[in-house]
C-alpha positions, -999 to +999 in steps of 0.1 A: -077-261+260-077-221+264-072-206+236-062-173+239-034-182+268-022-212+250-018-187+217-003-163+240+021-185+252+032-194+216+037-160+209+058-150+238+083-177+230+084-168+193+079-133+186+104-115+163+118-085+182+103-052+160+108-017+172+073-012+172+068-042+194+088-026+219+068+007+226+034+012+232+036+052+213+005+051+194+018+071+167+049+045+161+021+021+163+001+035+137+032+042+113+038+007+114+001-007+109+000+017+081+032+008+063+030-027+070-004-033+053+001-051+014+037-049+025+059-076+035+083-068+071+113-072+049+102-046+023+088-022+049+109-023+076+135+005+061+104+029+054+096+027+088+127+034+100+128+064+074+094+079+089+103+072+122+142+092+115+126+119+096+094+127+110+100+111+151+067+128+162+034+133+148+040+172+149+068+165+125+051+143+101+021+172+102+046+201+092+061+179+060+052+191+028+033+163+006+060+161-017+084+151+011+058+123+024+052+108-010+090+109-018+100+092+012+073+068+002+081+063-031+084+026-042+061+012-012+026+013-031-006+019-024+001+057-021-035+067-003-019+054+028+010+081+025-018+107+013-040+094+047-010+098+070-001+132+065-039+141+061-044+122+097-015+135+111-025+173+107-059+162+119-047+152+151-023+182+158-052+206+147-083+187+168-064+170+193-034+191+203-008+167+186-021+140+213-032+104+194-073+100+204-071+069+231-102+057+226-116+032+196-139+056+184-120+084+180-093+067+164-115+051+140-128+083+130-094+094+115-090+094+077-074+062+061-078+040+097-107+009+095-115-012+123-088-033+117-065-003+124-082+012+150-082-020+170-046-028+168-039+008+181-062+010+205-054-028+217-014-021+214-010+012+229-038+015+254-050-019+263-087-017+247-104-047+244-106-044+204-098-076+184-083-069+149-095-091+121-072-092+087-065-123+068-047-140+086-069-137+118-100-148+094-078-184+084-073-192+119-108-189+131-125-204+096-101-233+104-104-240+141-137-238+137-147-251+102-165-217+092-173-225+059-191-192+050-172-169+024-149-148+048-148-119+022-189-119+023-206-096+049-215-130+067-186-144+069-168-115+081-192-111+110-190-142+121-156-141+125-158-109+141-179-125+168-160-152+177-126-136+175-142-109+202-154-137+223-116-152+227-098-120+228-081-121+260-091-090+278-064-086+301-040-085+272-058-077+241-025-060+225-008-093+229-035-117+216-041-094+187-005-094+178-005-134+187-034-141+162-016-121+133+019-138+136+003-173+145-016-172+109+015-157+093+038-184+108+026-217+112-014-212+100-004-209+066-025-205+032-007-234+018+005-267+032+006-254+071+023-278+092-011-291+108+007-323+126+030-302+145+004-275+149-003-265+191-040-264+183-046-293+162-063-311+186-086-290+187-089-275+153-124-289+135-110-282+104-081-306+110-099-331+121-122-332+095-098-334+070-108-295+054-079-273+059-066-271+025-106-258+017-109-229+042-108-202+041-137-202+016-137-168-005-159-157-033-138-153-064-131-116-075-134-102-110-097-104-126-081-070-128-093-044-153-064-043-180-051-007-190-025+005-215-005+035-206+017+052-235+042+077-217+058+106-239+092+120-226+091+150-242+130+166-241+137+197-255+170+214-248+203+206-247+229+193-226+225+203-190+196+225-201+174+201-213+139+195-198+107+173-199+072+182-190+056+166-160+018+160-146+012+158-111-017+131-107-049+148-095-077+139-066-096+106-067-067+088-089-047+060-083-017+079-081-029+112-064+000+136-053+025+117-075+040+130-108+045+113-141+048+122-177+021+131-207+004+101-212-018+088-241-040+057-227-050+032-253-077+001-248-051-021-261-014-027-264-006+001-294+017-003-322+035+031-332+021+039-366-011+033-349-005+059-319+012+085-343-020+082-367-041+091-338-062+118-331-045+124-300-010+125-314-016+148-340-034+173-312-001+172-290+023+173-320+003+198-344+024+222-364+057+203-353+083+173-362+090+151-330+118+129-334+114+092-317+146+086-297+139+051-278+106+034-275+112+011-242+102-022-233+068-030-215+065-025-181+041-044-161+024-033-126-001-049-106-027-030-086-055-043-065-081-040-093-059-026-122-032-043-143-010-017-156+010-023-188+033+011-199+060+017-226+077+049-224+087+066-261+113+093-254+109+120-280+130+151-291+111+182-298+127+218-304+088+232-303+079+247-271+049+229-262+032+248-231+002+260-254-006+220-249+008+212-217-001+242-195-011+230-166+020+206-164+055+214-147+082+223-172+113+206-151+149+205-157+156+168-169+189+161-143+165+172-116+134+142-121+147+125-090+133+151-067+099+144-076+078+113-063+068+090-089+050+056-089+070+025-085+064+015-124+077+050-136+107+049-109+121+017-123+120+028-158+137+061-148+163+037-126+168+010-158+173+042-183+197+063-161+178+095-152+179+084-113+218+086-116 
């Protein structure tokens, strides 16, 4: 059986019509690859249309402000993707005169583009023979060849890369790569794959050995770190003149470039009486008597290596706290929707009517 040709024939019969599959524009292919990292098509499709509508070319993206890019990305998560998109767009304009580089090495050198994305762009946009290796591809290959090395180990990854590059159909590498990813996502699923109906079951070693459920093998990662955020929504003024303090997260932060509220982080979930008696609280509210208006429910947010538990404490204060928060923005409460915020805060603001 010719694996590549069989796979491509299957793909041509089963592929879904999507805008980035109908173009060889490297800019739009790049956008799709970045948006759909860690994101389902159903969730990311609207973002893809928003970005291509607002920024139809790499020049348009390069000319945008960071806040505009981050606001458009809001809710999609993994915000470093948006920052890297913006930075790389500027690099393409400045270094390559606005033309997307057409070779693997230059594509790989761009910020935020790793071997997987570089291979996808190079193969789909420029028909270059570079194989993509993502979770779907690793699953298909590890089962087909019954590879029992951990796919999240250096040895396992390298073995799979060698195999998939040998299988790569050099005359249609872009189609082969898309077919591999599609087959892994749609057919060779992580759980309960329909092996009896699989077009490869007569040659799949894992199926023949009865080890499909055991592959791919992964080394278990450490459990995510738990963090507890106590956000202070400090409201001063009355009516239409109410204002709050906002902080723009800095470089190296999990939410770099996004805005949030003053924050007290604790090691565990903390009751209000303990928080009020903490040294941080006393520094923030020295010489003033804050009035606690509302304490929110706990909002949970899962990141790759962190699990965040956040509550929002709405506080009325007539005293100007600019000395304490001199690096913060002091913005009108009704303008909160203008600022890009993490999904966690967007959920809170929406649930409590601040984005209406």
